N, C-alpha and C positions, 0 to 999 in steps of 0.2 A: 297858294300864292295869292297875293293881293292884286286886284285889278289895277291897271295903269291908266285907265281912262278916267277923265274928270267930268263932272256934270256940266261944268261951264262950257265945254266944247261939244256937248252931246248932240245938239241940233246940227252943227256943222259936220260932225262925224257921220250922223245918220244920212245926210244928203250925199256925202262922198261915197258912203257904202252903197247906197242905192244906185248911184250913177256908175261907179267903178267896179261894183260887185267884188270888193276885196273880202278877205276873211276876217276883218276886224269887227267886233261887235260894237253896238252903239246903245246908249242909255237914253231913255225919254223920261226924265224924272217927273215932269208935271202931270203925267197920266197915271203914275203909280205903277208903271210897268217898264220893262226894259226890252228893247227890240234887239234881237240877235240875228245876224245874217251870216250865212256860211255857205259858200259854193252854190248859190242860187236857192238856198233854203232859208226861210225867214219865219220867226215866230216870236211871240211876246211872252216873257216870264215876269214874275213879280220883281219890282225895282230893286229889292234887297239882294237878289241873287248875284253871286260872283260869276265872272267869266274867266276861264283859264285857257290859254292858247297852247296846245301841246307841241306846236311847232317851235315855240320859243322855250318851253319848259318840258322837254320830252320825258323827263323822269318824274314828273308830278304824279302823286298818288291819286288816281281816280277813285273818289269815294263819295258815298251818298249820305254821310252823316252831317254835311253842311250843304246848303242849297247852292249848287254850282252848276254852270254849263261848261263842259269841256269840249274844245274844238280840236279836231284832228285825230290822228292815229298815233297811239303810243308806240314809239320805236325803241325805247330803252326799258330795262327792268325798273319798275316804279320804285320810288323812294317811300315805301309804305312802312308803317309799324307792323309788327308781327300779327297784330289783331286789332280790329276796331269793332266794337259791339255797340250798335245803335244805328238809326237810320232816320233821315227826314225825306229828302228828295234830291234828285239831280238828273242831268241830261248829258249824254255823250253824243256828239254829232261828228261822224267820221266819214271819209270818202269810201264809197263802195269799191272803187278801183284798187284800193290798197289792201283789200281783204283777200286772203288766200281761201280756197275751198275749205281747208281745215279750220279756219277761224270763223266760219259762219255759225252763229249761235242757233240754238233751238228756238222754235216759236216765233220766227220773224213773219210779220204780215206786210205785204207789199201794197202800196197805195195805188189806186186806179190811175190810168194815164191822164196827164194834165192836172193832177192834184198833188198836194203835199200833205194832206191830212189823212189819218188812217180811217178805214171804213168804220161805221158804227158797230159797236159790239166787239171791237178788237180786244182779245183777251189779255189778261195779265198773268204771267207765269212767275211764281215766286216773287210777287210784287215788283215785276219788271215788265215793261211794255217795249217791244222791239218792232220798229217800223222801217222798212226799206222804201226810199223815195227815188225810184229810177230816174225821173226827169231832172232831179237835182244831183243825182249821183251820190246820195248820202245814205248812211244807216244811222238811225236815231235809236239810242237805248235810253229809256226813261225809268229810273228807279223811284220808288215811292213807298209810302206806308198807307194804312187804311185812312189815316187822317189827311194825308196829302194827295191821295189818288185823284180827287176831283180837280185840284189845282194843276196837276200834271196833265190830266186828260184835256182840260180846257186849253192849256198851252199847245198841245199836239193838235187839237181840233181846229185851232186858229192858224195853224201853219199855212204858208203860201209859197208859191214859186215866184222867184224874182230873177232878173237877168244875172248871168254869171255862172250858172250851173253847167256841168258837163254830164250828159246822160251816161249812166252805167247801170248794169244789172247786177243783181245779187249772184255771186258765183254759185254754181251747183255744188252741193255738199257731196263728199265722197260717199259712194254707195256702201251700206253696211253689209257685212256678210249675212246671208240669209239665215244661217243657223248659229249665229253668234251666241256663245254660252255666257250667261250673266256672270259677272265677276263677284266673287265672295271676298269682302273686305272686313278686317285686314287679313283674315285667314290665320294660319299658324305661323307665328314669327317671333323670334327673339332677337332684338337688336335695336339700333338707333333710327330715329326718324326726325323730321323737322316739319314745322308748319309756318306758313306766311299768309298774310291777309288775302292776297290774290294768287290764284294758281299761276305759277311761273310759265313763261314762254317755253316753247319746245327747246330752243337753243340753250336756255338756262338749265332745263332738266337734263339735257344731254351733257352739258358741262359738269353738272353736279353729280354725275356718276363717278367722278373722281373723289367724292366726299365719303365719309364713313356712314352716311345715311342711306338707307334702302327703303324707307317708308316716307310718304309725304301726306301731311294733313291738308285736307281741302274743306273749305266752307261750302258744303254742297247744297244746303237748304237753310231755310229760316228767315223770318221776317225782319230780323235785326242785323243781317249781313250788311256791312257798310261798304266794303270794297267792291268795286265793279269786278266782274269775272269774265273778261273778254276771251280768255283762253279756255275756260272750263266748259268743254263740250264733250259729247260722247266720243268723238274722234280723239280728242286730247286724252281722255281716260284710256281708251283702247291703246293708244300709242305708248303711254307710260306702262300699262300692264304688259305690253309686249317686250318692254325693256327691263322688266323684272321689278318695277316699283310696286310696293304695297301701299294701300290707302287707309287713311283714318278719316272716316266720314263724320262731319260735324254739322249739326243743326243749330244755328244761332237764333233761338226763338225767345219766348217769354222768359223774363227774369224773376227772381224772388220778389215776393210782395213787399219786402222791407227795403227795396232799393229805389233809386231815382230814375231808373230806365223808363223810356217812353212806353214800352210794352211789358206788362208785368202779369204774373199769375194772379189769380184771385186769392184772397185770404179765406174764402169759403172753400173748404176741402172738396165738396162735391163739384163745384164749378171748376176748381183747379184740375180735378181728375179728368173732367171732360175736355178741358183745354189741352191737357197732355195727350189725350186720344186724338184730338183734331190735329195737333202738331205732328204726331206720328204719321197720320194718314197723308198729310202734305209732304212729309219727308220721304215716305216710301215712293210717292209719285215722282218727286224730283230725282231721287237717286236711281229709280228704275230707268228714267229717261237718260241718265248718264251711263247706263250699262251695268249697274249693280243689281244683285238679286238676293233672294231669300237666303238666309244664313249669314248675311252681312250684319255687322254691328253698326248702328247709327248712334252717335254720342250726342246727347242733348247738352249744349253748352250753357251751364248755369254759373255765371260769374259769382265771385265771392260776395258774401253778405254778412251782416251782423245778425246772428240768429236770435229769434225770440220764439216762444212756444207757438204763436200763431203763424209766424213766418215759416218755421220748420214744418208745421202741419201742411201749409200750402205747397211747399217744395216737395215733400214726400208724397202728397196726393197727386201732384202734377206728374212726378216720376212714375207713380203707379199707373196712371192712365196711359202715359207714354209707353211703358213696358207692356201693358196689356194689349194695346193696339198693335204694337210691333209683333208680339208673339202670335196674335191672331192671323197674321199674314206670313208667318214663318221667318221673320227677321229677329235679330237679337237686339237688346237694348243696352245702351251704355250711357253713362253720365260723365261729363267733364265738369269739374268744379274745383274750388280751392280745398286743399286738405284740411285747413283749419275751420271751414264752415260746412260746406256741403258734404264732404266725406265724413266728418264727425257725425253729422245728422243722419246720414245714410247708415253708418255703422251702428249707431244707437238703436236703429229700428231693424237691424239685420234679421232678427227672428220674430219681429212683430207682424203677425199675419193680417193686421189691418191694412198693411201696405204690400204692394207687389215689388219685390226686390229687383233692381236692374241686374243684367247678366255680367256686365263689365263696368269697371270704374277707371277713370282717367283723372289723375289728381295733380294739381299744380302745387308743387312744393319745391321752390327754387333753392335747393341745397347743393346743387352742382354735382350730384351723385347719380350716375347713370345706372339705376337699379330699380327694382319694383317694390322697395321697402316703404311702407306707409308710416313707419315710426309709431308714435303714440296715437296717431290720428285714427287708425283702424287696426284691429287685431290681425296678426299675420295669417290666422286661419280663415279670415273672411276674404272672399274673392281670390282664393288661393290656387285655383285650377286654371292657370294661364288666363287670367281675367283682368290684367292690370296694364295700364300705361302710366308712366311717371313723366310729367313735364318738369324736368329738373333744372332748366335755365330758360330765361326769357328775354326778349327784346335785345338780341345781340346781332351784330353784323358778321357775316362770314363770306369768304371768297373761295370758290373751288373751280378748277378748270378755267381760271381767268375771269370768272363772272361773279360779281358781288351782289348779294342780296342784303339790303340794309337792315332788315328786321326779321329775325326768325325766332321761334321758340324751339328748344331742343327737347326731344322725348326719348325715353327708353321703353320699348314694348316687350311685354311678355304675354302674348295672346295666343289663343287657339279656339277651336270650335267649342261651344259650351251648350250643354243641355241642362235643364233644371233638374237638380238632384231631388230624390224623394223627400228628404228632410227639409228642403227649403221652405216648405209651406206649413211645417208643423210648429205650433206655438209652444213655447216653454213657460208661458206666464199663467199661473194659477193662484187662486186665493189661498189654497192650502195644498200641501204635498203629503197626503196620507200614505200609510203603508200599502204597498202592492206586492203581490206574490204570484206564483204560478197559478194560471187560470184566470187572472184578472184581464179585463178588456177595457178599451176606451182610449180617449185622447191622452190621459195621463200616462198610459202605457206607451203610446207612440212617442211622447216626449222623452220618456226614459230610454227607449230604444235608440232614439236619435242622439241622446247624450252619450250613450254607451258606444255607438258606432255611427258617426254622422253620415257615412257613405252607404249605410245599409238601407234597407227598405222597411220602414215601420209597418208592422201588421196590425198593431193595436191589440194583440193578444200576447199575454205573458206566457210564452211557450218555452220549450226546453232550451233553444239557442239563447233566449233572453236570460234564462236562469244561469247558463254557463257564462255569458258575458258579464252578468252581475257579479258572479263569484270571482271572475278574473279581476274585475275592477276593485272589488273589496280587498282581495289579497294584495294587489299592487299598492293600496293606500292604507294598509295596516288595519283594516276593519275585519270584523268577524265575517267569514265567507259563508253566509247563510243562503245566498241566492235570492233573498227577499230585499226589497228596497224600502227601508224605513227612514226615520229622520236623519240619522247620521250619514247613511249612504246618499240620500237626497242632497244633503248639505255639501258633501264632497263633490258629487256630480255637478251640481248647479254652479259651484264656485270655480270649477276647473277652467284654467286659462291664464292669461297674463295677469300680473299682480301690480298694477300701478298704484301709487299712493293716492287715496281719495279722501276728500274732505268736503264740507258743505260748499255748494256752488259747482261741484264737478258734475259733468254730464257724460253720457255715452254708454257704449255697450258694457263696459266694465261695471258701471253703476247698476245696469239691469241685472247682471250676474250677482252682484252683491245683494240686491234687494230680493232676488229669488232665494239665495242661500240663507239670508236672515229669516225669511218667511218659513223655510223648512226647518231651520235650527230652533226657532222660538215657538213655532206653532201658532204664531199670530200673523194676521194678514197685514202686509205692508204693500202699499201701492207700488207697482213695478212700472215706473215711467221713465227711467233713465236719468232722473234728476235727483241729485243729492241735496235734499232739503232738510228742514228741521225734523220731520218725522223719521227720515232715514238716519240722521245723526243720533236721535234718541234711541233708535233700534240698535245702532252700533254700540252706543254707550252701555245699553242694557246687556248686550251680548258680551262685551269686554268684561263687564263686572261679573257676570255669571261664570265666565271662563277663567277668571283670575288674571286677566290681562290689564295692562295700563289703560285706565279709562280716560281717553282724550277725545273720543268721537272721530278720530282720524284712522282710516283703514290703511295701515302700513303692512310691512312684511309679516309681523307677528300675527296680526289679525287674519291676514290672508292664509297664513300657514295653518292656523287653527281651523278655519273654515274648510280648507282643502283636505284636512285630516279628518273631517267629519265631526268635529267637536261641537 
């Protein structure tokens, strides 16, 4: 909402405010700052900040992506978009007397008697400072980023008491059960869910039990969360869990290096990996405080991006660090991203042991189909063990139980507990695929064992079960059942999977499979990088020529059929 106050009447307004102690803010343009007075609490903010009175616009979206002071207590479901990613700074000043015990947030610091400014060293949790000022009867919530924290702290430190306040104290929060069991989110669940920018009020959640949704996405951590979260407390979480809601935990943190967001991952892979680890540590702390525990999946929200090699490396490195740090504490890692960018990049590195694969994916593909199908963006065999959420529609308004939410995203969940499978860390990429047989040992044998049975446990020794599995594969593919893996068997094994049409410029996991199979079939080393470049096209043409196929450099059904037959 745009402010209704004009600079030409600022001095008069300020005098009236001081004398009458009304709730209307005043601007002092000549000092470069704006003075805001509310219920006996007064502070100065930079002159460019907006002021929104929630008494006159009760459905305004309280958000920290534009520098704004919000006055009052939100009494209606806010008119927010489904998601806002980014943050600058903002303040919410609301009456303490209007808060219920369940609405008291975590981490509130109370000012000493007779003062309005927080004590030195007041902490910031999740880039939010919360200060109760009993003598003015207000609670101040200040959102910031690393770049704006000093501006926000300076405003809070300069706060003072003025006439007009009504003393009130912070309500006592409900006592937690002494032996409360941490919630595992989302747990095992197949069905629909929704997300919205700010956790809905309890009345809304109760009304929406009439909806087809049984899971709710919450922006539980991250430096780029833009919506204020007045309802998101451990009490709120416990209340929803008791009513049968499942949760999708989302961390809105650093974005891809090739985007314009204020907070980005480094393009240096080693730095990005550490940034991912740091983000995971903060996310664990925030979600633990809300009542969640080990075994839960936290999804790193990485918005869509135009991928380049350097950008992709930064994202995959960040996700690797994110996953490693979560695993170290017994949590599971997830990634939310666009199917056309992040999911394609993650799928292309699915078997690349240079990166640590996330346990779950949550993909945005607004095709309005409530299923877990990734289409051509990722093979159906990847993240196939109840490890998927599909955001199938976005930014829609819905009403259930008589309560309207103006912006939600719709999701379909197919999720369950996930542990790392033994083959998840086995590389399939080699410079050559020589003949191996009974008695052979090493990483090449592990790769073969995983190709023969992905859910098995690779021993690295070509034993009798491996011989039997090899013969079974050879018989199924019309190859001589020797029990030894030579060029033809390697070619068929390595090319097994979906058969999309590939040509120069293509990227992804199917290109990796193609490059491995061509290496095995030709006996010549081909870089296995998931990118269909000139060298890959030449290798395709050479293969097609040698096998009597049409030589066009395009991998269509005939070329795939030849590879999967071990030719």
